[in-house]
Backbone of each chain as ProteinMPNN parsed JSONL, in Angstrom:
{"seq_chain_A": "MDLKELREKYPNLWVAARVLKRDENGQPIDFEMLCVGPHRLAVREKTLNEQDVCFLCAKDVIQEGWLLIL", "coords_chain_A": {"N_chain_A": [[99.531, -244.303, 143.373], [98.317, -241.792, 145.768], [95.975, -239.124, 147.468], [97.691, -237.314, 148.899], [100.273, -237.408, 148.155], [99.807, -236.771, 145.486], [99.428, -234.272, 145.88], [101.363, -233.082, 147.097], [103.847, -233.9, 145.36], [103.126, -233.782, 143.159], [102.829, -231.641, 141.93], [102.448, -230.422, 139.573], [100.943, -231.755, 137.658], [98.579, -232.844, 135.368], [94.756, -233.161, 135.756], [92.013, -234.981, 135.002], [88.84, -234.386, 135.588], [85.556, -235.443, 136.926], [82.728, -233.719, 137.746], [82.15, -233.022, 140.932], [80.058, -231.966, 142.387], [78.781, -228.387, 142.829], [79.042, -224.951, 143.512], [77.007, -222.229, 144.585], [77.726, -220.197, 142.346], [77.873, -221.79, 140.171], [80.289, -222.802, 139.785], [82.795, -225.351, 139.666], [83.645, -227.316, 142.446], [83.731, -229.993, 144.125], [85.238, -232.822, 143.386], [85.785, -235.769, 140.936], [88.045, -237.791, 140.173], [89.653, -238.709, 137.32], [91.409, -239.361, 135.652], [95.32, -239.247, 135.25], [97.631, -236.699, 134.143], [100.94, -236.033, 133.232], [100.8, -234.069, 131.171], [98.711, -231.586, 129.128], [97.955, -233.009, 127.052], [97.888, -235.511, 127.46], [96.056, -236.158, 129.36], [93.466, -235.293, 128.427], [93.112, -237.352, 126.105], [92.722, -239.61, 127.209], [90.26, -239.344, 128.167], [88.911, -239.381, 126.073], [86.477, -240.571, 125.027], [84.541, -239.652, 127.453], [81.731, -237.37, 128.741], [80.947, -234.299, 129.821], [83.701, -233.653, 131.339], [86.241, -232.482, 133.389], [89.311, -230.185, 133.162], [91.932, -229.743, 134.959], [94.727, -228.534, 136.973], [96.811, -230.121, 139.086], [97.755, -228.511, 141.361], [96.241, -226.398, 141.564], [94.085, -227.899, 142.953], [94.668, -227.95, 145.255], [95.907, -225.353, 145.854], [93.394, -223.952, 146.085], [91.422, -225.556, 148.032], [89.587, -227.763, 147.309], [87.978, -230.376, 147.186], [89.31, -233.324, 145.746], [88.035, -236.622, 144.707], [89.667, -239.554, 144.566]], "CA_chain_A": [[99.531, -242.831, 143.941], [97.421, -241.02, 146.767], [95.861, -237.757, 147.396], [98.517, -236.337, 149.469], [101.052, -237.591, 147.286], [99.452, -236.047, 144.203], [98.914, -232.62, 146.035], [102.827, -232.654, 147.449], [105.401, -234.337, 145.467], [103.364, -233.717, 141.659], [101.504, -230.473, 141.784], [101.698, -230.121, 137.894], [100.058, -233.061, 136.703], [96.975, -232.178, 134.935], [93.898, -233.81, 136.507], [90.822, -235.055, 134.036], [87.925, -235.047, 136.82], [84.347, -235.119, 136.867], [82.409, -232.59, 138.793], [80.674, -234.179, 141.692], [79.661, -230.7, 143.503], [79.1, -227.287, 142.146], [78.995, -223.994, 144.302], [75.881, -221.538, 143.803], [77.333, -219.945, 141.13], [78.207, -223.181, 139.13], [81.405, -223.234, 139.739], [82.916, -226.66, 140.779], [84.51, -227.606, 144.052], [84.105, -231.354, 144.478], [85.498, -234.145, 141.65], [85.96, -237.084, 141.153], [89.431, -237.961, 139.165], [89.441, -240.073, 135.776], [92.669, -239.99, 134.889], [96.207, -237.966, 136.003], [99.034, -237.163, 133.544], [102.271, -235.184, 132.981], [100.449, -233.306, 129.858], [97.289, -231.823, 128.972], [97.236, -233.803, 125.876], [97.87, -236.939, 127.944], [94.203, -236.511, 130.37], [92.575, -235.201, 127.388], [93.204, -238.38, 125.427], [92.374, -240.959, 127.889], [88.894, -239.413, 128.162], [87.96, -238.192, 125.225], [84.807, -240.533, 125.022], [83.888, -239.204, 128.124], [80.903, -236.753, 128.901], [80.81, -233.391, 131.142], [85.084, -233.716, 131.985], [86.732, -230.569, 133.003], [90.496, -230.364, 133.352], [92.817, -228.685, 135.84], [96.016, -229.052, 137.77], [96.642, -230.998, 140.879], [98.223, -227.548, 142.216], [95.135, -225.72, 142.151], [93.159, -228.704, 143.78], [95.787, -227.755, 147.189], [95.659, -223.906, 146.675], [91.914, -223.654, 146.239], [90.935, -226.457, 148.586], [88.861, -228.47, 146.89], [87.829, -231.686, 147.265], [89.329, -234.652, 144.797], [88.314, -238.324, 145.046], [91.147, -240.869, 143.485]], "C_chain_A": [[98.251, -242.193, 144.76], [97.606, -239.454, 146.666], [96.992, -236.34, 147.75], [99.797, -236.203, 148.792], [100.866, -236.953, 145.885], [99.87, -234.848, 144.355], [100.731, -232.326, 146.036], [103.606, -233.171, 146.299], [104.957, -234.268, 143.642], [102.03, -232.598, 141.418], [101.191, -229.777, 140.014], [101.362, -230.944, 137.056], [98.622, -232.428, 136.471], [96.123, -233.485, 135.202], [92.555, -234.016, 135.473], [89.678, -235.178, 135.143], [86.573, -234.664, 135.848], [83.356, -234.615, 137.745], [81.222, -233.382, 139.533], [79.569, -233.022, 142.629], [79.676, -229.397, 143.112], [78.496, -225.941, 143.641], [77.635, -222.995, 143.995], [76.05, -221.004, 142.655], [77.76, -220.887, 140.003], [79.787, -223.614, 139.265], [82.056, -224.858, 140.769], [83.758, -226.595, 141.84], [84.749, -229.116, 144.344], [84.596, -232.223, 143.251], [85.972, -235.373, 142.065], [87.112, -237.38, 139.666], [88.823, -239.301, 138.19], [90.564, -240.257, 135.173], [93.702, -238.922, 135.315], [97.541, -238.196, 135.056], [99.695, -235.962, 133.725], [101.948, -233.656, 131.923], [99.194, -233.219, 130.095], [96.548, -232.765, 128.217], [97.066, -234.883, 126.433], [95.934, -237.479, 128.622], [93.216, -236.366, 129.169], [92.25, -236.823, 126.235], [93.176, -239.408, 126.104], [91.054, -240.908, 128.176], [88.448, -238.485, 127.321], [86.355, -238.704, 124.162], [84.263, -240.43, 126.123], [82.914, -237.768, 128.369], [81.471, -235.814, 130.477], [82.259, -233.579, 131.752], [85.383, -232.514, 131.985], [88.5, -231.007, 133.566], [91.21, -229.479, 134.332], [93.947, -229.501, 136.504], [96.047, -229.391, 138.667], [96.955, -229.745, 141.425], [96.853, -226.305, 142.627], [93.966, -225.925, 142.947], [93.685, -228.071, 145.585], [95.296, -226.293, 146.953], [94.382, -223.614, 146.679], [91.098, -224.655, 147.649], [90.232, -227.071, 148.754], [88.979, -230.251, 146.827], [88.361, -233.165, 146.184], [89.414, -236.054, 145.076], [88.905, -238.636, 144.031], [90.119, -242.278, 142.922]], "O_chain_A": [[97.169, -242.183, 144.174], [98.506, -238.744, 146.218], [97.143, -235.197, 147.318], [100.408, -235.134, 148.777], [101.863, -236.655, 145.227], [100.501, -234.226, 143.5], [101.305, -231.586, 145.237], [104.551, -232.385, 146.351], [105.812, -234.525, 142.794], [100.883, -232.675, 140.976], [100.313, -229.09, 139.492], [101.479, -230.859, 135.833], [97.866, -231.764, 137.179], [96.546, -234.619, 134.976], [92.056, -232.935, 135.16], [89.645, -236.304, 135.64], [86.428, -234.057, 134.787], [83.184, -235.365, 138.706], [80.176, -233.956, 139.229], [78.586, -233.298, 143.318], [80.846, -229.04, 142.979], [77.671, -226.207, 144.516], [77.251, -223.157, 142.836], [75.153, -221.028, 141.813], [77.947, -220.419, 138.88], [80.282, -224.661, 138.851], [81.867, -225.248, 141.921], [84.574, -225.684, 141.981], [85.846, -229.485, 144.763], [84.085, -232.053, 142.145], [86.394, -235.839, 143.123], [86.884, -237.174, 138.474], [88.052, -240.256, 138.28], [90.784, -241.113, 134.316], [93.29, -237.829, 135.701], [98.276, -239.183, 135.016], [99.189, -234.978, 134.266], [102.572, -232.595, 131.901], [98.492, -233.979, 130.762], [95.411, -233.226, 128.317], [96.065, -235.495, 126.058], [95.133, -238.402, 128.477], [92.311, -237.173, 128.954], [91.151, -237.114, 125.762], [93.703, -240.371, 125.546], [90.446, -241.948, 128.434], [87.904, -237.39, 127.463], [85.625, -238.138, 123.349], [83.248, -241.125, 126.16], [83.627, -236.808, 128.077], [81.999, -236.169, 131.531], [82.132, -233.703, 132.97], [85.111, -231.631, 131.172], [88.767, -231.996, 134.249], [90.842, -228.304, 134.337], [94.071, -230.724, 136.569], [95.163, -228.979, 139.418], [96.205, -229.668, 142.398], [96.658, -225.632, 143.639], [93.171, -225.129, 143.448], [93.084, -227.9, 146.646], [94.388, -225.882, 147.675], [94.163, -222.756, 147.534], [90.084, -224.151, 148.132], [89.838, -227.33, 149.891], [89.88, -231.021, 146.495], [87.487, -234.01, 145.992], [90.394, -236.653, 145.517], [88.802, -238.212, 142.88], [90.629, -243.199, 142.284]]}, "seq_chain_B": "MTKIVIPFKDIPTLFVKVVGKNGKQRELRAVIDPAAQYVIIPKVDALHLGYEPGFRETLVGLSEEFGMMLAYTIAGPIEVLDIMINEIRVADLVVKDVLALPHDIPMETGVDVILGHTFLSKLKAVVIDYEKKQLILEDYTQQQTESKEKSEDRV", "coords_chain_B": {"N_chain_B": [[69.273, -210.099, 133.393], [72.277, -211.292, 134.361], [73.904, -211.671, 136.865], [77.042, -213.206, 138.078], [79.216, -214.59, 140.924], [82.386, -214.638, 141.966], [84.584, -216.599, 143.968], [88.208, -216.32, 144.83], [91.024, -216.996, 145.783], [94.634, -216.549, 145.432], [94.882, -215.545, 142.226], [92.653, -213.976, 140.005], [90.637, -216.55, 139.081], [88.69, -219.195, 136.82], [85.924, -221.695, 136.138], [85.028, -222.241, 133.024], [82.638, -222.869, 130.257], [83.377, -224.341, 127.506], [81.458, -223.966, 124.349], [80.729, -226.797, 121.659], [80.486, -226.849, 117.999], [79.893, -229.151, 117.471], [78.129, -229.993, 119.313], [79.243, -230.909, 122.043], [80.534, -229.889, 124.823], [83.569, -228.557, 126.572], [85.127, -227.972, 130.144], [87.019, -225.548, 131.124], [89.888, -224.159, 132.992], [90.186, -221.298, 133.976], [91.589, -217.497, 133.118], [91.368, -214.4, 133.774], [91.905, -212.438, 131.456], [92.428, -208.618, 130.894], [94.047, -207.25, 129.078], [94.391, -208.995, 127.008], [93.93, -209.622, 123.691], [91.984, -211.299, 122.538], [89.956, -214.418, 122.882], [91.727, -217.296, 124.272], [92.053, -220.648, 123.382], [93.439, -224.188, 124.257], [94.478, -225.133, 121.673], [93.966, -228.361, 121.232], [91.15, -228.739, 122.438], [89.971, -227.122, 120.645], [90.071, -228.41, 118.476], [88.414, -230.716, 119.455], [86.065, -229.764, 120.132], [85.372, -229.094, 117.531], [85.699, -226.896, 115.909], [87.271, -225.984, 113.696], [89.756, -224.264, 112.368], [89.256, -221.779, 109.979], [90.416, -221.93, 106.363], [90.759, -218.635, 105.171], [90.259, -217.189, 102.509], [92.939, -214.782, 101.048], [93.674, -211.967, 98.759], [96.804, -212.011, 97.443], [98.315, -210.168, 95.635], [97.997, -212.18, 92.382], [98.513, -214.392, 93.733], [96.984, -217.354, 96.303], [96.717, -217.271, 99.981], [96.52, -218.506, 102.737], [94.769, -217.496, 105.387], [96.376, -217.023, 107.424], [97.089, -215.369, 110.489], [99.149, -212.782, 112.471], [100.141, -212.557, 115.47], [100.117, -210.881, 118.569], [102.314, -211.864, 121.687], [103.685, -212.134, 124.88], [105.668, -213.477, 124.42], [106.627, -213.165, 122.281], [105.982, -213.264, 118.891], [103.173, -215.179, 117.178], [101.416, -217.498, 114.681], [98.688, -217.678, 114.005], [95.368, -219.339, 113.455], [92.118, -217.495, 113.317], [89.017, -218.424, 115.625], [85.681, -218.665, 115.708], [83.921, -218.85, 118.294], [80.998, -220.742, 119.859], [79.912, -220.077, 121.751], [80.162, -219.008, 125.228], [80.287, -220.801, 128.432], [79.438, -219.77, 131.898], [78.448, -220.853, 134.912], [74.795, -219.411, 134.434], [75.523, -217.834, 133.195], [75.715, -216.728, 129.741], [77.829, -216.194, 126.99], [77.596, -215.755, 123.657], [78.946, -216.251, 120.076], [81.905, -216.102, 120.258], [85.225, -214.741, 119.252], [88.116, -216.056, 118.98], [91.19, -217.632, 119.341], [93.318, -220.431, 118.875], [95.288, -221.595, 120.79], [98.193, -223.244, 122.576], [99.025, -222.32, 125.907], [101.383, -221.957, 128.158], [102.113, -225.217, 129.825], [102.774, -224.856, 132.947], [101.014, -222.954, 134.091], [98.878, -223.777, 134.869], [96.461, -223.356, 134.162], [94.366, -223.17, 131.055], [92.628, -221.563, 129.471], [92.512, -217.785, 128.542], [90.675, -215.501, 128.905], [89.892, -212.803, 127.059], [89.553, -209.753, 125.273], [87.677, -210.12, 123.272], [85.784, -211.471, 124.814], [85.532, -209.696, 127.256], [84.333, -208.203, 126.46], [81.985, -208.065, 125.864], [80.332, -208.169, 128.348], [78.243, -206.549, 130.761], [79.79, -206.001, 133.411], [83.237, -206.929, 134.416], [83.905, -207.174, 137.894], [87.113, -207.187, 139.628], [87.126, -207.414, 142.547], [89.891, -206.797, 145.229], [89.46, -206.952, 147.711], [87.794, -207.743, 148.712], [87.919, -210.463, 147.74], [87.035, -211.111, 145.428], [85.415, -212.359, 142.854], [83.319, -210.513, 139.726], [81.091, -210.985, 137.254], [79.049, -209.485, 135.027], [76.242, -209.823, 133.027], [74.205, -207.927, 130.602], [71.018, -207.324, 130.11], [68.415, -208.39, 128.47], [67.267, -206.39, 126.866], [69.028, -204.214, 126.89], [70.798, -205.479, 125.327], [70.035, -205.37, 123.118], [69.513, -202.807, 122.614], [72.348, -202.197, 122.577], [73.156, -203.468, 120.62], [72.15, -202.176, 118.073], [72.78, -199.715, 118.387], [75.699, -200.147, 118.095], [75.46, -201.311, 115.208], [74.69, -198.517, 113.891], [77.002, -197.211, 113.695]], "CA_chain_B": [[70.581, -209.741, 133.672], [72.932, -212.372, 135.355], [75.157, -211.313, 137.889], [77.841, -214.23, 138.602], [80.265, -213.386, 141.792], [83.01, -216.094, 142.199], [85.568, -216.005, 145.429], [89.211, -216.398, 144.353], [92.211, -217.179, 146.497], [95.485, -215.476, 144.543], [94.427, -214.587, 140.987], [91.245, -214.16, 140.067], [90.727, -217.617, 137.766], [87.506, -219.715, 137.119], [85.837, -222.311, 135.497], [84.13, -221.985, 131.899], [82.232, -224.101, 129.921], [83.282, -223.943, 126.253], [80.066, -225.172, 123.915], [81.617, -226.647, 120.602], [80.126, -226.429, 117.049], [79.458, -230.541, 117.428], [77.325, -229.663, 120.538], [80.256, -231.303, 123.174], [81.425, -228.885, 125.417], [84.489, -228.612, 128.053], [84.732, -227.14, 131.065], [88.477, -225.644, 131.747], [90.12, -223.504, 133.63], [90.334, -219.657, 132.569], [91.802, -216.339, 133.793], [90.704, -213.185, 133.176], [93.085, -211.0, 131.38], [91.632, -207.376, 129.879], [95.095, -206.809, 128.182], [94.743, -209.714, 125.801], [92.618, -209.063, 122.917], [91.481, -212.092, 122.13], [90.524, -215.502, 123.963], [92.462, -218.293, 124.222], [91.605, -222.085, 124.414], [94.307, -224.862, 123.81], [94.616, -226.248, 120.234], [93.164, -229.82, 121.455], [90.033, -228.597, 122.63], [89.293, -226.492, 119.714], [89.491, -229.195, 117.376], [87.767, -231.454, 119.933], [84.926, -229.055, 119.592], [84.593, -228.93, 116.005], [86.168, -225.782, 115.511], [88.838, -226.144, 112.833], [90.543, -222.957, 112.076], [88.663, -221.872, 108.029], [91.257, -220.722, 105.504], [90.405, -217.373, 104.751], [91.526, -216.883, 101.158], [93.347, -213.554, 100.897], [94.523, -212.154, 97.914], [98.018, -211.326, 97.462], [99.297, -209.886, 93.603], [97.488, -213.088, 91.858], [98.113, -215.87, 94.491], [96.2, -216.95, 97.347], [97.304, -217.6, 100.793], [96.343, -219.024, 103.733], [94.451, -216.225, 105.888], [97.322, -216.554, 109.147], [97.119, -214.029, 111.373], [100.145, -212.867, 113.381], [99.076, -212.112, 117.095], [101.671, -210.785, 119.842], [102.112, -212.361, 123.169], [104.656, -211.662, 125.809], [106.698, -214.221, 124.371], [106.7, -213.087, 120.636], [104.565, -213.259, 117.76], [102.65, -216.489, 116.961], [100.808, -217.359, 113.615], [97.308, -218.472, 114.318], [94.1, -218.758, 112.413], [91.09, -217.415, 114.291], [87.631, -219.611, 115.317], [84.38, -218.357, 116.405], [83.059, -220.401, 118.997], [79.708, -220.098, 119.115], [79.106, -220.281, 123.317], [81.059, -219.688, 126.399], [79.147, -220.202, 129.585], [79.549, -219.388, 133.195], [77.47, -220.934, 135.149], [73.78, -219.203, 134.038], [76.006, -216.455, 132.386], [76.757, -217.18, 128.184], [78.195, -215.138, 125.781], [77.595, -216.176, 122.434], [79.686, -215.821, 118.806], [83.468, -215.109, 120.932], [85.797, -214.892, 118.344], [89.27, -217.232, 119.902], [92.537, -217.999, 118.693], [93.77, -221.78, 118.894], [96.666, -221.519, 121.031], [98.509, -223.441, 124.092], [99.665, -221.522, 126.743], [102.08, -222.454, 128.712], [101.255, -225.706, 130.639], [103.07, -224.704, 134.124], [100.323, -221.579, 134.512], [97.941, -224.679, 135.02], [95.34, -222.695, 133.356], [93.72, -223.504, 130.209], [91.862, -220.521, 128.707], [92.673, -216.744, 128.408], [89.574, -214.496, 128.865], [90.67, -211.463, 126.792], [88.732, -208.76, 125.012], [86.646, -211.22, 122.934], [84.503, -212.198, 125.515], [84.789, -209.539, 128.104], [83.787, -206.809, 125.658], [80.39, -208.432, 125.606], [79.762, -208.386, 129.356], [78.375, -205.895, 131.197], [80.627, -205.224, 133.615], [84.05, -206.971, 134.802], [84.769, -206.681, 138.483], [88.23, -207.938, 140.547], [87.463, -206.929, 143.762], [90.907, -207.549, 145.777], [89.734, -206.568, 148.962], [86.503, -208.89, 149.277], [88.248, -212.032, 147.05], [85.549, -211.599, 144.497], [85.156, -211.994, 140.61], [81.954, -210.068, 139.586], [80.537, -211.197, 135.992], [77.362, -209.268, 134.722], [75.59, -209.149, 131.528], [73.428, -207.337, 130.477], [69.692, -207.608, 129.926], [68.291, -208.764, 126.619], [66.96, -205.192, 126.176], [69.921, -203.819, 126.871], [72.22, -206.156, 124.202], [69.694, -205.278, 121.484], [69.78, -201.515, 122.303], [73.837, -201.775, 122.242], [73.704, -204.255, 119.087], [71.599, -201.598, 116.832], [73.843, -198.693, 118.478], [76.905, -200.679, 116.918], [75.334, -201.356, 114.034], [74.648, -197.152, 113.354], [78.301, -197.149, 114.032]], "C_chain_B": [[71.49, -210.879, 134.627], [73.885, -211.773, 135.797], [75.935, -212.981, 138.916], [79.139, -213.929, 139.805], [81.056, -214.954, 142.305], [84.443, -215.725, 143.059], [86.793, -216.735, 144.932], [89.854, -216.141, 145.858], [93.756, -215.912, 146.186], [94.872, -214.843, 143.78], [93.306, -215.794, 140.511], [90.874, -215.44, 138.485], [89.195, -218.215, 138.261], [87.341, -220.445, 135.975], [84.884, -222.013, 134.05], [83.92, -223.055, 131.229], [82.384, -223.755, 128.386], [82.487, -224.704, 125.014], [80.896, -225.346, 122.492], [80.422, -226.727, 119.563], [79.397, -227.899, 116.98], [78.171, -230.793, 118.778], [77.896, -230.369, 122.052], [80.354, -230.483, 123.399], [82.524, -229.645, 126.706], [84.406, -227.639, 128.913], [86.264, -226.747, 131.406], [88.38, -224.306, 132.451], [90.325, -222.046, 133.036], [90.826, -218.831, 133.698], [91.318, -214.726, 132.953], [92.101, -212.402, 132.984], [92.679, -209.969, 130.41], [92.891, -206.61, 129.49], [94.907, -207.448, 127.04], [93.397, -209.737, 125.186], [91.931, -210.099, 122.191], [90.697, -213.552, 123.17], [91.277, -216.769, 123.334], [92.109, -219.524, 124.525], [92.716, -223.3, 123.549], [93.731, -225.647, 122.55], [93.5, -227.908, 120.356], [91.602, -229.799, 121.785], [89.503, -227.828, 121.645], [89.138, -227.209, 118.655], [88.746, -230.471, 117.959], [86.309, -231.12, 119.556], [84.117, -228.888, 118.379], [85.005, -227.849, 115.597], [87.74, -225.471, 114.695], [88.795, -224.924, 111.802], [90.483, -223.244, 110.121], [90.311, -221.309, 107.71], [90.409, -220.42, 105.083], [91.174, -217.389, 103.327], [91.657, -214.899, 100.916], [93.995, -213.506, 99.82], [95.563, -211.215, 98.148], [98.622, -211.185, 96.066], [97.908, -211.086, 93.353], [97.465, -214.511, 92.659], [97.291, -215.724, 95.756], [96.437, -217.912, 98.467], [96.412, -217.905, 101.935], [96.092, -217.62, 104.701], [95.233, -216.293, 107.621], [97.054, -215.315, 109.767], [98.333, -213.558, 112.237], [99.926, -212.133, 114.722], [100.762, -212.314, 117.978], [101.566, -211.444, 120.728], [103.105, -211.635, 123.747], [105.881, -212.451, 125.363], [107.152, -214.176, 122.905], [105.649, -213.299, 119.985], [104.695, -214.727, 117.229], [101.908, -216.528, 115.387], [100.017, -218.693, 113.676], [96.296, -218.452, 113.329], [92.985, -218.839, 113.337], [90.038, -218.484, 114.025], [86.887, -218.35, 115.923], [83.734, -219.429, 117.098], [81.633, -219.615, 119.542], [79.077, -219.877, 121.192], [80.171, -220.684, 124.272], [80.294, -219.838, 127.757], [80.051, -220.04, 131.419], [78.641, -219.793, 134.253], [76.265, -220.7, 134.495], [74.162, -218.378, 132.68], [76.639, -217.07, 131.143], [76.615, -216.244, 127.876], [78.28, -216.041, 124.998], [78.887, -215.492, 121.432], [80.826, -214.879, 119.542], [84.406, -215.619, 120.057], [87.301, -215.306, 119.624], [90.966, -217.447, 118.941], [92.882, -219.505, 119.37], [95.346, -221.774, 119.531], [97.289, -222.026, 122.611], [99.038, -222.913, 124.661], [100.03, -222.692, 128.017], [101.924, -223.744, 129.747], [101.31, -225.222, 132.344], [102.06, -223.454, 134.889], [99.288, -222.194, 135.645], [95.9, -223.971, 135.024], [95.262, -222.99, 131.665], [93.513, -222.103, 128.901], [91.981, -219.325, 128.716], [91.356, -216.236, 128.177], [89.986, -213.231, 128.345], [89.076, -210.625, 126.071], [87.358, -209.358, 124.502], [85.181, -211.13, 123.408], [84.887, -210.882, 126.622], [84.001, -208.312, 128.011], [82.078, -207.301, 125.845], [79.338, -208.663, 127.009], [79.239, -206.637, 129.484], [79.532, -204.396, 132.044], [81.967, -206.156, 134.043], [84.771, -206.62, 136.498], [85.945, -207.496, 140.079], [88.073, -207.078, 142.246], [88.528, -207.813, 144.834], [90.508, -207.675, 147.335], [88.334, -207.826, 149.779], [86.838, -210.567, 148.437], [87.533, -211.988, 146.341], [85.784, -211.159, 143.095], [83.749, -211.512, 140.147], [82.114, -209.992, 138.004], [79.162, -210.716, 135.775], [77.121, -208.887, 133.559], [74.482, -208.541, 131.251], [71.669, -207.594, 129.905], [69.149, -207.535, 128.898], [67.665, -207.387, 125.911], [68.558, -204.409, 126.133], [71.622, -204.29, 125.337], [71.708, -205.692, 123.215], [69.827, -203.851, 121.477], [71.328, -201.109, 122.058], [74.28, -202.169, 121.03], [73.04, -202.785, 117.97], [72.612, -199.872, 117.276], [75.101, -198.545, 117.765], [76.455, -200.764, 115.567], [74.881, -199.485, 113.331], [76.115, -196.85, 113.207], [78.89, -197.589, 112.622]], "O_chain_B": [[71.031, -211.14, 135.739], [74.756, -211.321, 135.054], [75.532, -213.558, 139.926], [79.972, -213.062, 139.539], [80.557, -215.967, 142.797], [85.187, -214.774, 142.821], [86.54, -217.877, 144.548], [89.439, -215.423, 146.767], [93.84, -214.766, 146.628], [94.297, -213.798, 144.084], [93.071, -217.002, 140.498], [90.883, -215.18, 137.282], [88.609, -218.016, 139.325], [88.04, -220.29, 134.973], [83.839, -221.416, 134.309], [84.609, -224.07, 131.327], [81.594, -222.929, 127.931], [82.788, -225.855, 124.698], [81.606, -224.429, 122.08], [79.304, -226.684, 120.078], [78.292, -227.898, 116.438], [77.506, -231.818, 118.932], [77.172, -230.39, 123.047], [80.349, -229.694, 122.454], [82.421, -230.657, 127.399], [83.799, -226.59, 128.698], [86.865, -227.637, 132.008], [87.409, -223.559, 132.565], [90.571, -221.762, 131.864], [90.672, -219.122, 134.885], [91.06, -214.336, 131.814], [92.956, -211.965, 133.755], [92.561, -210.268, 129.222], [92.852, -205.381, 129.551], [95.132, -206.84, 125.993], [92.272, -209.818, 125.678], [91.28, -209.767, 121.201], [91.065, -213.539, 124.344], [91.349, -217.087, 122.147], [91.828, -219.788, 125.694], [92.773, -223.272, 122.319], [92.835, -226.488, 122.478], [92.57, -228.285, 119.643], [90.876, -230.731, 121.44], [88.275, -227.807, 121.736], [88.268, -226.918, 117.834], [88.414, -231.322, 117.134], [85.533, -231.832, 118.917], [82.925, -228.673, 118.159], [84.533, -227.696, 114.471], [88.811, -224.96, 115.023], [88.087, -224.707, 110.818], [91.017, -224.035, 109.343], [91.087, -220.633, 108.387], [89.45, -221.061, 104.652], [92.377, -217.559, 103.127], [90.775, -214.066, 100.706], [94.774, -214.404, 99.5], [95.52, -210.125, 98.718], [99.32, -212.036, 95.515], [96.892, -210.939, 94.034], [96.732, -215.47, 92.416], [96.927, -214.666, 96.271], [96.421, -219.125, 98.254], [95.344, -217.297, 101.868], [96.978, -216.772, 104.806], [94.797, -215.793, 108.658], [96.795, -214.288, 109.14], [98.449, -214.477, 113.047], [99.465, -210.992, 114.725], [101.736, -213.063, 118.054], [100.415, -211.877, 120.784], [103.453, -210.566, 123.247], [106.993, -212.185, 125.819], [107.916, -215.004, 122.408], [104.523, -213.498, 120.443], [105.717, -215.347, 116.935], [101.852, -215.412, 114.87], [100.254, -219.894, 113.545], [96.322, -217.628, 112.415], [92.755, -219.827, 114.035], [89.904, -219.191, 113.026], [87.371, -217.349, 116.452], [83.21, -220.477, 116.72], [81.327, -218.424, 119.609], [77.95, -219.575, 121.586], [80.816, -221.725, 124.392], [79.656, -218.853, 128.126], [81.221, -220.29, 131.709], [77.893, -218.865, 134.561], [76.09, -221.623, 133.7], [73.558, -218.247, 131.616], [77.681, -217.724, 131.168], [75.737, -215.424, 128.143], [78.868, -217.088, 125.268], [79.612, -214.56, 121.778], [80.892, -213.651, 119.574], [84.528, -216.842, 119.98], [87.395, -214.906, 120.784], [91.315, -217.207, 117.785], [92.614, -219.587, 120.569], [96.368, -221.922, 118.861], [96.997, -221.42, 123.642], [100.095, -222.689, 124.07], [99.455, -223.647, 128.539], [101.503, -223.295, 130.813], [100.279, -225.173, 133.015], [102.281, -223.069, 136.037], [98.915, -221.697, 136.708], [94.815, -224.123, 135.587], [96.353, -222.994, 131.094], [94.106, -221.871, 127.847], [90.889, -219.181, 129.265], [90.858, -216.59, 127.108], [90.477, -212.463, 129.173], [87.902, -210.886, 126.335], [86.26, -209.208, 125.037], [84.08, -210.9, 122.907], [83.974, -211.159, 127.399], [83.351, -207.648, 128.819], [81.161, -206.483, 125.932], [78.179, -209.077, 127.012], [79.588, -205.724, 128.735], [79.869, -203.229, 131.848], [80.926, -206.807, 134.127], [85.836, -206.01, 136.591], [85.592, -208.079, 141.104], [88.876, -206.337, 142.812], [88.328, -208.961, 145.23], [91.145, -208.397, 148.102], [88.153, -208.389, 150.858], [86.129, -211.566, 148.554], [86.948, -213.071, 146.314], [86.149, -210.149, 142.494], [82.918, -212.412, 140.264], [82.928, -209.256, 137.446], [78.193, -211.339, 136.21], [77.581, -207.883, 133.015], [73.6, -208.865, 132.047], [71.618, -208.402, 128.978], [69.353, -206.521, 128.232], [67.566, -207.262, 124.69], [69.025, -204.131, 125.029], [72.633, -203.796, 124.838], [72.44, -205.451, 122.256], [70.25, -203.399, 120.413], [71.652, -200.051, 121.519], [75.231, -201.721, 120.39], [73.768, -202.536, 117.008], [72.991, -199.094, 116.401], [75.569, -197.593, 117.141], [77.17, -200.221, 114.725], [74.811, -199.431, 112.103], [76.314, -196.006, 112.333], [80.108, -197.674, 112.461]]}, "name": "protein", "num_of_chains": 2, "seq": "MDLKELREKYPNLWVAARVLKRDENGQPIDFEMLCVGPHRLAVREKTLNEQDVCFLCAKDVIQEGWLLILMTKIVIPFKDIPTLFVKVVGKNGKQRELRAVIDPAAQYVIIPKVDALHLGYEPGFRETLVGLSEEFGMMLAYTIAGPIEVLDIMINEIRVADLVVKDVLALPHDIPMETGVDVILGHTFLSKLKAVVIDYEKKQLILEDYTQQQTESKEKSEDRV"}
């Protein structure tokens, strides 16, 4: 699955990501995807031992115009 | 005093860091809801961060029951146990000791956390500027916090 497919076909997928860049208010804007899944529990289970992970929905990546590196 | 200005497009959402009892933290997507009484975080994150809902003993007649509380949502009542979150952070803005409910809001919303009264009331100002498309959070200075706590103690 590429980024275009993720954004267009699967907007309700949940993404666990590592933050690459933040804006001046500390809000994440660039992400590196760690895993993707249909349920919020699935992405948390897959990244249980990772530190500094954030969770978001693929549709927000589209709406907010964030950068998500797969 | 810390003032955070977060731009938004449609709905005023933001990322918050929920800090655990065990030192772990999770960064989750949150929405501001002044009509909600509590902060709501997903059950799985509450457990991961070491917040196991405590069993409060309430005396009912001669028997002890779990301290479940009935929370009313738009979708109907739910039974939950509240937890006290050590810290919720938005960049440099830190709010301590926030009462929250571990509850999963529908995944279709794309949001994990609801920031209700127990978080918002600890801030000096929460402004949703729809004209500028900005969410502004402002906390008290240390001096103001102390005087606010003193006045609350008096009441």
